[in-house]
C-alpha positions as CSV (number, residue, x, y, z in Angstrom):
1,M,33.0,110.5,-39.0
2,E,35.5,108.7,-41.1
3,K,35.6,110.2,-44.6
4,I,33.8,108.0,-47.2
5,K,35.8,107.4,-50.4
6,S,35.4,105.9,-53.8
7,I,36.5,102.2,-54.1
8,E,39.3,101.8,-56.6
9,L,40.6,98.3,-57.0
10,S,43.3,97.9,-59.6
11,A,44.4,94.9,-61.7
12,D,47.0,94.0,-64.3
13,S,44.3,94.2,-67.0
14,N,42.6,96.6,-69.5
15,T,39.2,95.4,-68.3
16,E,37.0,97.3,-65.8
17,I,33.8,96.9,-63.9
18,F,32.2,100.3,-63.3
19,L,29.7,100.2,-60.4
20,I,27.2,102.9,-59.4
21,H,25.7,103.1,-55.9
22,G,22.2,104.1,-54.9
23,Y,20.6,107.3,-53.8
24,T,21.5,108.2,-50.1
25,G,24.0,105.2,-50.2
26,S,27.7,105.0,-50.9
27,P,30.3,102.8,-52.6
28,T,29.8,100.3,-49.8
29,D,26.3,99.6,-51.3
30,F,27.7,96.5,-53.1
31,H,29.0,94.9,-49.9
32,Q,31.6,92.3,-50.9
33,L,30.9,92.3,-54.7
34,P,33.6,94.7,-55.8
35,Y,36.3,92.7,-54.1
36,I,35.0,89.4,-55.4
37,L,34.9,90.7,-59.0
38,N,38.4,92.2,-58.7
39,K,39.9,88.9,-57.5
40,K,37.9,86.4,-59.6
41,F,38.3,88.2,-63.0
42,N,41.6,90.1,-62.4
43,T,39.8,93.2,-63.4
44,N,39.8,96.9,-62.3
45,V,36.8,97.7,-60.3
46,R,35.6,101.3,-59.7
47,V,32.7,102.4,-57.4
48,I,32.9,106.2,-57.5
49,L,31.3,108.3,-54.7
50,L,28.4,110.4,-56.2
51,P,28.0,114.1,-55.5
52,G,26.3,114.9,-52.2
53,H,27.1,111.5,-50.7
54,G,29.3,110.3,-47.9
55,T,28.9,113.4,-45.8
56,K,25.5,114.6,-44.5
57,I,22.0,114.4,-45.9
58,E,21.7,118.2,-46.3
59,D,24.4,118.0,-49.0
60,L,21.8,116.4,-51.3
61,D,19.6,119.5,-51.1
62,S,21.0,121.1,-54.3
63,V,22.2,118.0,-56.2
64,T,20.3,117.4,-59.4
65,Y,20.0,114.6,-62.0
66,D,22.3,116.5,-64.3
67,D,25.0,116.7,-61.6
68,F,25.0,112.9,-61.2
69,L,25.0,112.3,-65.0
70,M,27.8,114.8,-65.6
71,H,29.9,113.2,-62.9
72,L,29.3,109.7,-64.2
73,T,30.0,110.6,-67.9
74,T,33.2,112.4,-67.0
75,E,34.5,109.3,-65.1
76,I,33.5,106.7,-67.7
77,E,34.8,108.7,-70.6
78,K,38.1,109.0,-68.8
79,D,38.3,105.2,-68.6
80,I,37.2,104.7,-72.2
81,R,40.1,106.9,-73.2
82,K,42.4,104.6,-71.4
83,G,41.3,101.8,-73.8
84,R,39.5,99.8,-71.1
85,E,36.8,97.3,-71.9
86,I,34.0,98.1,-69.4
87,I,31.0,96.3,-67.8
88,L,28.6,98.6,-66.1
89,G,26.6,97.7,-63.0
90,G,24.4,99.6,-60.5
91,V,22.0,99.1,-57.6
92,S,18.7,101.0,-57.1
93,M,19.1,104.5,-58.6
94,G,22.6,103.5,-59.7
95,G,21.1,100.6,-61.7
96,L,19.0,103.1,-63.7
97,F,22.1,105.3,-64.3
98,S,24.0,102.2,-65.5
99,L,21.3,101.7,-68.2
100,I,21.5,105.3,-69.3
101,L,25.3,105.0,-69.7
102,A,24.9,101.6,-71.5
103,S,22.7,103.4,-74.0
104,R,25.3,106.0,-74.8
105,Y,28.7,104.2,-74.6
106,P,30.2,101.0,-76.2
107,V,30.3,98.9,-73.1
108,K,30.7,95.1,-73.0
109,G,27.7,94.4,-70.7
110,V,25.5,95.9,-68.1
111,F,23.7,94.6,-65.0
112,N,21.2,96.4,-62.9
113,V,19.9,95.4,-59.4
114,S,16.7,96.6,-57.7
115,S,16.3,99.4,-60.2
116,P,13.0,101.3,-59.3
117,Y,11.9,101.9,-62.9
118,L,8.3,101.6,-61.6
119,L,7.8,102.9,-58.1
120,K,5.6,101.2,-55.5
121,F,2.9,102.9,-53.4
122,P,3.2,105.4,-51.8
123,F,6.2,106.6,-53.8
124,N,4.2,106.6,-57.1
125,I,1.5,109.0,-55.8
126,L,1.2,112.0,-58.1
127,G,2.2,115.2,-56.5
128,L,4.2,113.5,-53.7
129,V,7.3,115.3,-54.9
130,K,5.7,118.6,-54.0
131,L,6.0,117.7,-50.3
132,H,9.7,118.5,-50.8
133,K,8.8,122.1,-50.0
134,Y,7.5,121.1,-46.5
135,K,9.5,118.0,-45.6
136,K,12.8,117.2,-47.3
137,Y,14.0,114.3,-45.2
138,W,12.1,111.1,-44.4
139,K,13.3,108.5,-41.8
140,K,14.1,105.2,-43.5
141,A,12.1,102.1,-42.5
142,S,13.6,99.9,-39.8
143,I,15.7,97.0,-41.0
144,S,16.0,93.4,-39.9
145,H,18.7,92.2,-37.4
146,I,20.5,90.3,-40.2
147,E,20.6,93.4,-42.5
148,K,21.8,95.5,-39.5
149,E,24.6,93.1,-38.8
150,M,25.6,93.0,-42.5
151,R,25.6,96.7,-42.7
152,K,28.3,97.2,-40.1
153,G,31.1,99.1,-41.7
154,A,28.8,100.2,-44.6
155,F,27.7,103.8,-45.0
156,S,24.3,105.3,-46.0
157,Y,22.2,108.2,-44.9
158,K,19.6,107.4,-42.3
159,Y,17.1,109.5,-44.2
160,M,15.6,109.5,-47.7
161,H,15.7,112.8,-49.5
162,M,12.4,113.8,-51.3
163,N,14.5,115.0,-54.2
164,G,15.2,111.4,-55.0
165,L,11.7,110.8,-56.3
166,N,12.2,113.6,-58.8
167,I,15.5,112.2,-60.0
168,V,14.1,108.7,-60.4
169,R,11.2,110.1,-62.6
170,Q,13.8,112.0,-64.7
171,L,15.7,108.7,-65.1
172,R,12.6,106.9,-66.2
173,N,11.7,109.5,-68.8
174,E,15.2,109.4,-70.3
175,L,15.2,105.6,-70.3
176,K,11.8,105.5,-72.1
177,K,13.6,107.3,-75.0
178,S,16.9,105.4,-74.9
179,M,16.5,101.8,-73.7
180,Q,16.3,100.5,-77.3
181,K,19.9,101.8,-77.8
182,I,21.2,99.3,-75.2
183,K,22.7,96.6,-77.5
184,C,25.1,94.9,-75.1
185,P,24.3,91.8,-72.9
186,I,22.1,92.7,-70.0
187,L,21.3,91.2,-66.6
188,T,18.4,92.5,-64.5
189,I,17.9,91.4,-60.9
190,Y,14.8,92.2,-58.8
191,S,12.9,91.0,-55.8
192,T,9.2,90.4,-55.4
193,N,9.4,92.0,-51.9
194,D,11.2,95.2,-52.9
195,R,9.9,98.0,-50.7
196,I,10.5,100.9,-53.2
197,G,10.1,99.5,-56.8
198,R,7.5,97.3,-58.3
199,P,8.7,93.9,-59.5
200,E,7.2,94.6,-62.9
201,S,10.2,96.9,-63.4
202,L,12.2,93.8,-64.4
203,R,9.8,92.8,-67.2
204,V,9.5,96.4,-68.5
205,I,13.3,96.8,-68.7
206,Q,13.9,93.4,-70.3
207,N,11.1,93.9,-72.9
208,N,12.3,97.4,-74.0
209,V,16.1,97.2,-74.2
210,G,17.5,96.6,-77.7
211,S,19.8,93.8,-76.7
212,T,19.3,90.3,-78.0
213,V,21.3,88.8,-75.1
214,K,19.2,89.1,-71.9
215,Y,19.4,87.5,-68.5
216,E,17.1,88.0,-65.6
217,K,16.5,86.7,-62.1
218,M,13.7,87.4,-59.6
219,F,14.2,86.7,-55.9
220,S,11.9,86.9,-52.9
221,I,14.3,89.0,-50.7
222,K,13.0,91.7,-48.4
223,P,15.6,94.4,-48.3
224,H,15.6,96.9,-51.2
225,N,19.3,96.5,-51.4
226,V,19.6,92.8,-51.9
227,F,23.4,92.9,-51.3
228,F,22.5,93.2,-47.6
229,S,20.3,90.1,-47.4
230,D,20.6,86.5,-46.5
231,G,20.4,85.9,-50.3
232,N,23.3,88.1,-51.2
233,S,25.5,85.1,-52.2
234,E,22.9,84.0,-54.7
235,V,22.8,87.6,-56.1
236,N,26.6,87.7,-56.4
237,D,26.5,84.3,-58.1
238,Q,24.1,85.5,-60.7
239,I,26.4,88.5,-61.5
240,L,29.5,86.3,-61.7
241,R,27.7,83.8,-64.0
242,F,26.6,86.7,-66.2
243,V,30.2,87.7,-66.8
244,E,31.4,84.1,-67.2
245,D,28.7,82.9,-69.5
246,R,29.2,85.7,-71.9
247,D,33.0,85.3,-71.6
248,I,33.1,89.1,-71.5
249,F,36.4,88.9,-69.7
250,H,39.0,86.3,-70.6
251,N,41.1,86.1,-67.4
252,L,38.7,83.9,-65.5
253,A,39.8,82.2,-62.3
254,K,39.2,78.6,-63.4
255,Q,42.2,76.9,-61.8
256,P,41.0,74.0,-59.7
257,K,41.5,74.3,-55.9
258,K,42.3,71.5,-53.6
259,V,39.8,71.1,-50.7
260,A,40.7,69.3,-47.4
261,A,38.1,68.4,-44.8
262,I,39.6,68.7,-41.3
263,I,37.6,67.2,-38.4
264,P,38.9,67.7,-34.8
265,S,37.5,65.0,-32.6
266,Y,37.5,64.1,-28.9
267,N,35.7,61.0,-27.6
268,E,33.2,61.0,-30.5
269,A,33.2,57.3,-31.4
270,D,29.4,57.1,-31.2
271,R,28.9,60.0,-33.5
272,I,31.8,60.6,-35.9
273,G,30.9,57.7,-38.2
274,A,27.7,59.5,-39.4
275,V,29.7,62.6,-40.0
276,L,32.3,60.7,-42.0
277,E,29.6,59.1,-44.1
278,A,28.5,62.6,-45.2
279,V,32.0,64.0,-45.7
280,T,33.3,61.0,-47.7
281,A,30.3,61.4,-50.1
282,A,30.9,65.1,-50.8
283,P,32.4,65.4,-54.3
284,S,34.3,68.6,-53.8
285,I,36.5,67.2,-51.0
286,D,39.9,65.9,-52.1
287,E,41.4,65.0,-48.8
288,I,39.9,64.1,-45.3
289,I,41.9,64.5,-42.1
290,V,40.6,63.6,-38.6
291,V,42.7,65.0,-35.8
292,D,42.0,62.9,-32.7
293,D,42.6,65.2,-29.7
294,G,43.7,62.4,-27.3
295,S,40.5,60.4,-27.2
296,T,40.1,57.5,-24.7
297,D,37.2,55.8,-26.5
298,D,37.1,53.8,-29.8
299,T,37.4,56.9,-32.1
300,E,40.4,55.4,-33.9
301,K,38.6,52.1,-34.7
302,V,35.6,53.9,-36.2
303,I,37.8,56.2,-38.3
304,K,39.9,53.4,-39.7
305,K,36.8,51.8,-41.2
306,F,36.7,54.6,-43.7
307,K,39.2,54.2,-46.6
308,G,41.1,57.2,-47.6
309,V,40.6,59.1,-44.3
310,R,43.9,60.2,-42.8
311,Y,44.0,59.7,-39.0
312,M,46.2,61.9,-36.8
313,R,46.4,61.7,-33.0
314,N,47.5,64.2,-30.4
315,K,49.3,62.6,-27.4
316,T,47.5,64.9,-25.0
317,N,44.3,66.9,-25.3
318,L,45.3,70.2,-26.9
319,G,41.9,71.7,-27.6
320,K,39.8,72.3,-30.8
321,A,41.8,75.2,-32.3
322,S,45.2,73.5,-31.9
323,S,43.8,70.3,-33.5
324,M,42.5,72.4,-36.4
325,D,45.9,74.0,-36.9
326,I,47.6,70.6,-36.8
327,G,45.3,69.5,-39.6
328,V,46.1,72.6,-41.7
329,L,49.8,72.2,-41.3
330,S,49.6,68.6,-42.5
331,T,48.1,69.4,-45.9
332,N,48.9,71.6,-48.9
333,A,45.2,72.2,-49.7
334,D,44.0,75.7,-50.8
335,I,40.7,75.5,-49.1
336,F,39.7,73.9,-45.7
337,F,36.3,72.6,-44.7
338,F,36.1,72.3,-40.9
339,C,33.3,70.5,-39.1
340,D,32.6,69.1,-35.7
341,A,32.6,65.4,-35.2
342,D,29.3,65.1,-33.4
343,L,26.8,66.5,-35.9
344,I,23.3,65.1,-36.5
345,N,21.8,65.0,-40.0
346,L,24.8,66.5,-41.8
347,T,24.5,65.6,-45.5
348,P,26.8,65.8,-48.6
349,E,24.5,68.4,-50.0
350,I,24.9,70.6,-47.0
351,I,28.7,70.3,-47.2
352,Q,28.6,71.2,-50.9
353,Q,26.6,74.3,-50.3
354,I,29.1,75.4,-47.6
355,I,32.1,74.8,-49.8
356,S,30.9,76.0,-53.2
357,P,30.8,79.8,-52.4
358,V,34.5,79.6,-51.4
359,T,35.7,77.4,-54.3
360,G,33.8,79.7,-56.6
361,G,35.5,82.8,-55.3
362,L,32.4,84.4,-53.8
363,F,33.7,84.4,-50.3
364,S,36.9,83.8,-48.4
365,M,34.8,82.1,-45.8
366,F,31.3,80.6,-45.7
367,I,29.6,79.3,-42.6
368,G,26.9,76.7,-42.2
369,L,24.5,77.7,-39.4
370,R,22.8,74.9,-37.6
371,G,19.1,74.6,-37.1
372,N,19.4,74.4,-33.3
373,L,16.9,76.5,-31.4
374,M,19.7,78.5,-29.7
375,Q,21.5,79.3,-33.0
376,K,18.2,80.4,-34.6
377,A,17.5,82.7,-31.7
378,V,21.0,84.3,-31.2
379,H,22.8,85.3,-34.3
380,L,26.1,86.0,-32.5
381,I,26.1,82.4,-31.3
382,A,25.0,81.1,-34.7
383,V,28.0,82.6,-36.6
384,N,30.4,80.8,-34.3
385,S,29.3,77.5,-35.9
386,G,32.1,75.0,-36.4
387,E,31.0,74.1,-40.0
388,R,32.8,76.5,-42.4
389,A,34.9,76.5,-45.5
390,L,37.7,79.1,-45.8
391,T,40.8,79.8,-47.8
392,R,44.3,79.0,-46.6
393,E,45.1,82.7,-46.9
394,L,42.4,83.6,-44.3
395,W,43.7,80.9,-41.9
396,E,47.2,82.2,-42.2
397,K,46.0,85.7,-41.2
398,L,44.6,84.3,-37.9
399,P,46.8,85.4,-35.0
400,D,48.0,82.7,-32.6
401,Y,46.0,84.1,-29.7
402,F,42.8,83.1,-31.5
403,K,44.2,79.5,-32.1
404,Y,43.2,78.4,-28.6
405,R,40.3,76.1,-27.8
406,Y,37.0,77.8,-28.7
407,R,38.3,81.2,-29.6
408,V,39.0,80.1,-33.1
409,E,35.6,80.7,-34.8
410,A,35.1,84.2,-33.4
411,G,38.7,84.9,-34.4
412,L,38.1,83.7,-38.0
413,N,35.0,85.9,-38.2
414,Y,37.0,88.9,-37.1
415,C,39.8,88.3,-39.6
416,S,37.5,87.8,-42.5
417,R,35.9,91.2,-41.8
418,K,39.3,92.9,-41.2
419,Y,41.2,91.5,-44.2
420,F,38.7,89.9,-46.7
421,N,35.5,92.0,-46.6
422,G,33.4,89.6,-44.6
423,F,31.9,86.1,-44.8
424,G,28.7,84.4,-46.1
425,F,26.4,82.2,-44.2
426,K,23.3,80.1,-44.5
427,T,21.1,78.1,-42.1
428,F,20.7,74.4,-42.8
429,N,18.6,71.6,-41.2
430,Y,21.3,69.8,-39.2
431,S,22.2,70.1,-35.5
432,Q,24.5,69.1,-32.7
433,P,23.8,67.5,-29.3
434,I,24.1,69.9,-26.3
435,K,27.0,69.4,-24.0
436,E,24.8,68.8,-21.0
437,K,23.3,65.8,-22.9
438,K,26.7,64.4,-24.0
439,Y,28.6,64.8,-20.7
440,G,26.0,65.1,-18.0
441,F,24.5,68.3,-16.5
442,V,27.4,69.3,-14.2
443,R,30.3,68.6,-16.6
444,G,28.4,69.8,-19.6
445,T,27.5,73.1,-17.9
446,V,31.2,73.6,-16.9
447,L,32.3,72.9,-20.5
448,R,29.7,75.2,-21.9
449,W,30.8,78.1,-19.7
450,G,34.4,77.4,-20.6
451,M,33.4,77.8,-24.3
452,N,31.5,81.0,-23.5
453,V,34.6,82.4,-21.7
454,D,36.8,81.6,-24.7
455,M,34.3,83.4,-27.1
456,L,34.1,86.4,-24.7
457,Y,37.8,86.7,-24.7
458,A,37.9,86.5,-28.5
459,Y,35.3,89.4,-28.8
460,L,37.2,91.5,-26.2
461,R,40.4,90.9,-28.1
462,E,38.7,91.9,-31.3
463,N,37.5,95.2,-29.8
464,I,41.0,95.9,-28.5
465,D,42.5,95.3,-31.9
466,C,39.8,97.6,-33.5
467,F,40.6,100.3,-31.0
468,L,44.4,100.0,-31.8
469,D,43.8,99.8,-35.6
470,K,40.6,101.8,-36.3
471,G,40.8,101.3,-40.0
472,G,41.0,97.5,-39.9
473,C,37.6,96.4,-38.6
474,K,35.4,96.3,-41.7
475,S,32.3,94.2,-41.4
476,G,31.1,92.2,-44.2
477,D,29.1,89.3,-42.7
């Protein structure tokens, strides 16, 4: 097993965000958040590995509340002595420890996520801790397919340790005495569907802290760790806004970024007009480029009805990925919005929701998943959707062997995991006609299998790259 380490992200700054992971988890508990915070606010980010974690569950047998607290106080005092301005944050048990530290040290702010101040049944049964003598380890509940996919590359123990209930109760007893001492701005995030803690925890925490500047957000997300849910981008956004609204850090990334929409098209005269109606109405888009991949229909006539849309034409049919690359090379935009030319029910609102997480610095890439039956049924197909926003930096990391026909989306997904800690995605109510309907059954079937072969090649190439570079295949989607 690869050794699990603390996450230490440096910046040219005296500010720091100090994050605390959950019980049986690891520094990967926060998914993409540490990297987003580091980049957006030019701040140091630390997620230290807690004692007994990152190895095997048996190593938690003798670790106590005092061991955790001693380790955390040693680390935060070291950073305070450096003169750093610190924001604390934690998830689950780590959220409770972040509140303890905020009551003891002069930090600039604190946020806690899914902190089980009040335990849910059966964890709140009196005497349950005594089962520790007979059964220390309990298999964790099964997780959804989406959570399983998002946890690729993340580390946590497969079992809960009964000792954790005792530690949580000690944390609660200490917080009862010290919450009034928390005077800094606070954000509490919780879910009504949390499996371990009761949602009332949010209200108890917010009502009892001494701070006069309080923020809170309740979601209806199923996983206990909401950073591994389909609502993780909204959770990250709440945390980013908390830091921005209080202006706790001053080096905020507020420079406007130019967004270019790039639409590869081949014989889509009947459909591209509706797509351009939506794209031209999207307020975030500064430039629109259609790359006609050698069409033989009236595509050019349709496009030229839209003022401000730049039309480029390939002399021969080069394929989707090559057309996308031609569009990229023709603009100096910082962010690209790619979409197919044959979409049904695409709206400016959908486009904005795909672009905003990238312009806001939450992700290096965000994908719009279509509402088609096949995409709803098969996640691997869904995340190869053509509608996505991404940074120029990500595109430039894409090797040329992925810039071929339909390999491109799978290649971008791979590079976002390898270099940028993954991508975000959301399902929207728009769709695309199937190839068999557009081109007839025989030709459409041939084209579909050609697309499938391209995607299969991309996934095989990804596995080869991962084998040759074992440290480079981090999953974050």
